N, C-alpha and C positions, 0 to 999 in steps of 0.2 A: 503493500499499500504506500503509495507516495503521501509523505507528510504535509506538502503543501496545500494540496486539493484533496486528498482522500480517495484518488483513483487507484484502482489496481494496476500494477504492471502488468501488462500482458505478456510481455516476453519471460519473464518470470513464471507466470502462469503456466504457458507453453512448454517451458523447459522441465517445469515439475511433472505434467501430464504426460510427457513422453518418457520420462524417466520412471515414473508408475507404471506406464504401459509396457516397457522394456523389461520390466522386473516382476512381472505377474508369472503365475506358475506355470501359466499354458505356454508362454512363449518360450519359459526355460527348458519345459518338457520336450516342447518340438526342437530345441535346438540340442538338446541331449540325443533325441531319436534321431536326427539327422547324422549327428557325430557317430553313432553307433552303426547305422548302416553303413556310412563311409567307411568306418574301421573294417566292419566285418566282410564288406564286398572287396577290400584290399587285401583282408586276410585268406579269404577263400574264394576260389572261382566259381564255384558252386551255389554260392549266397543268393545271387539274385537268378538263379537258373528256374526254369519252368518247373520242372518236377520237384525242386525245393519249395517254392512257393505254394504248388499245389499240397505237398504234404504237410507243411505248416497249416494250411487252411483246413484240410481235414481234421487234422488234430486239435484245430482251435472249435470247430462246430460242436463238439460234444459239451465243451465248457459254455459256448454260446447259449446253446438251448437252454442250459440252466441260469445262466446270468442275465440275459435281455428280459425274461418275465419277470423276474424278482428285481429289475431295476425300475420297470414299469409300476410293479406295485408300492416300491419304495417311494418313488416320486409321486405317484398320486394319492398315496392313502397315509403317506409319514409312518409306515410300518416297518418295523426291523424283522426281518427274516432271514434265518441262518441258512447257510448252505448246505450243512449235514443234516438237518431235518428235510430237507425238501428232497434230497437224494435218498433218505431213508423210505420217505413216504412212495418216491417213484419206484423203489426195489420190491416192495411188499405187494 
């Protein structure tokens, strides 16, 4: 705030808001994800191969079948449901 006339300094607001956006958790996770993909693709030539991507997709499907409906229940109803109870219920 400017002491003479009480007007907010726009440059300070933009600078602060840009720093806040850069350090949000989602941006940091995106940078970590990109870094891991780059490192793994350099370490193994099969990391971004079609068969490897399909295998990881097939391995993820069973976890997604359990996790996605639970996510909708938690978001809509604010209900806490444990994964173990759902898996036991489905196995009976």
